[in-house]
C-alpha positions as CSV (number, residue, x, y, z in Angstrom):
1,M,-18.2,56.4,14.9
2,K,-21.1,55.8,12.4
3,K,-18.7,55.7,9.5
4,M,-16.5,53.2,11.2
5,F,-19.5,51.0,11.9
6,L,-20.6,51.1,8.3
7,I,-17.1,50.3,7.1
8,Y,-16.9,47.4,9.6
9,A,-20.3,46.1,8.4
10,F,-19.3,46.4,4.7
11,V,-16.1,44.5,5.3
12,T,-17.8,41.9,7.3
13,A,-20.5,41.4,4.7
14,F,-17.8,41.2,2.0
15,L,-15.8,38.6,3.9
16,M,-18.9,36.5,4.5
17,L,-19.9,36.7,0.9
18,T,-16.4,35.7,-0.4
19,T,-16.1,32.9,2.2
20,N,-19.5,31.5,1.1
21,I,-18.5,31.6,-2.6
22,S,-15.2,29.9,-2.0
23,A,-16.9,27.3,0.2
24,Q,-19.2,26.5,-2.7
25,R,-16.3,26.0,-5.1
26,V,-14.5,23.4,-3.0
27,K,-17.2,20.7,-3.4
28,D,-16.6,17.8,-5.7
29,T,-19.3,16.7,-8.0
30,P,-20.2,13.0,-8.1
31,V,-20.6,11.6,-11.7
32,T,-21.2,8.3,-13.4
33,S,-18.3,7.2,-15.5
34,A,-18.5,4.7,-18.4
35,I,-15.7,3.0,-20.3
36,E,-16.4,1.7,-23.8
37,N,-14.9,-1.6,-24.8
38,A,-14.7,-1.3,-28.6
39,D,-15.1,1.2,-31.4
40,Q,-18.0,1.4,-33.9
41,N,-16.3,-1.4,-35.9
42,F,-16.1,-3.6,-32.9
43,V,-12.3,-3.2,-32.7
44,P,-11.5,-3.7,-29.0
45,F,-9.8,-0.8,-27.1
46,R,-6.6,-1.2,-25.1
47,I,-8.5,-0.1,-22.0
48,Q,-11.9,-1.7,-21.4
49,S,-14.5,-1.9,-18.6
50,D,-15.1,-4.9,-16.4
51,F,-18.5,-5.5,-18.1
52,Q,-20.3,-4.7,-14.8
53,G,-21.9,-1.5,-16.0
54,A,-21.1,2.2,-15.3
55,Y,-18.8,3.2,-12.5
56,L,-20.9,5.0,-9.9
57,N,-19.5,7.2,-7.3
58,N,-19.6,5.6,-3.8
59,A,-20.8,2.2,-5.2
60,D,-18.4,-0.7,-4.6
61,S,-15.9,1.8,-3.1
62,V,-15.4,3.5,-6.4
63,V,-14.7,7.3,-6.6
64,S,-16.2,8.8,-9.8
65,R,-16.2,12.6,-9.6
66,I,-15.3,16.0,-11.0
67,Q,-12.9,17.4,-8.4
68,S,-13.4,21.0,-7.1
69,I,-10.5,22.1,-9.3
70,G,-12.4,20.8,-12.4
71,D,-10.4,17.5,-13.0
72,W,-12.2,14.2,-13.6
73,E,-11.2,11.3,-11.4
74,L,-12.2,7.6,-11.6
75,N,-10.6,5.7,-8.8
76,M,-11.2,2.0,-8.1
77,L,-8.0,1.2,-6.2
78,S,-10.1,0.6,-3.0
79,S,-12.8,-1.4,-4.7
80,P,-12.9,-5.1,-3.9
81,T,-14.8,-5.8,-7.1
82,R,-14.5,-3.2,-9.8
83,R,-11.6,-3.4,-12.3
84,T,-10.5,-2.2,-15.7
85,Y,-8.9,-4.3,-18.5
86,V,-5.6,-2.9,-19.5
87,N,-3.6,-4.2,-22.5
88,F,0.1,-3.4,-23.0
89,E,0.8,-6.2,-25.6
90,D,1.8,-3.9,-28.5
91,A,5.2,-2.5,-27.6
92,V,6.2,1.0,-28.7
93,P,9.0,0.7,-31.3
94,G,12.3,1.7,-29.7
95,N,11.4,0.7,-26.1
96,D,14.1,-1.0,-24.1
97,P,13.2,-4.7,-24.1
98,S,14.9,-5.2,-20.7
99,K,12.2,-2.9,-19.2
100,P,8.9,-4.6,-20.0
101,P,5.6,-3.4,-18.6
102,P,4.6,-5.0,-15.2
103,F,2.1,-7.2,-17.2
104,L,1.0,-7.6,-20.8
105,S,-2.8,-7.5,-20.2
106,A,-4.9,-7.9,-17.1
107,S,-8.0,-6.7,-15.3
108,V,-6.7,-4.5,-12.6
109,P,-8.0,-1.7,-10.2
110,V,-6.9,1.6,-11.7
111,R,-7.1,5.3,-11.0
112,F,-7.7,7.7,-13.9
113,L,-7.2,11.4,-13.5
114,A,-7.8,13.8,-16.4
115,Q,-6.7,17.4,-15.9
116,C,-9.4,19.5,-17.5
117,P,-8.8,23.1,-18.6
118,S,-11.0,25.6,-16.8
119,D,-12.1,27.3,-20.0
120,L,-14.2,24.3,-21.2
């Protein structure tokens, strides 16, 4: 009976420990994201910020976080104010001209998702 109780206590403690560890891993980490507008020679990038400063998690309905699986997400699709300038004006050679992009350039709400390897 004593052996059975010790085994039960050990298994219960192990399950509580592993449940606590896995519960800690599922949390997202809020981060501040910044988008640069030009390189060091002032050549503008094809993707630029909206010149309103960094994108802060939970500010203006923006999501800026490292997801529990390690991927980075910047999502402003629900934001009434935050945007990103996107430029599609230089077509890739060989593209079908009958299938143009939805716009050539515009400031639009976007969602970026970067899948990050776990070994970094």
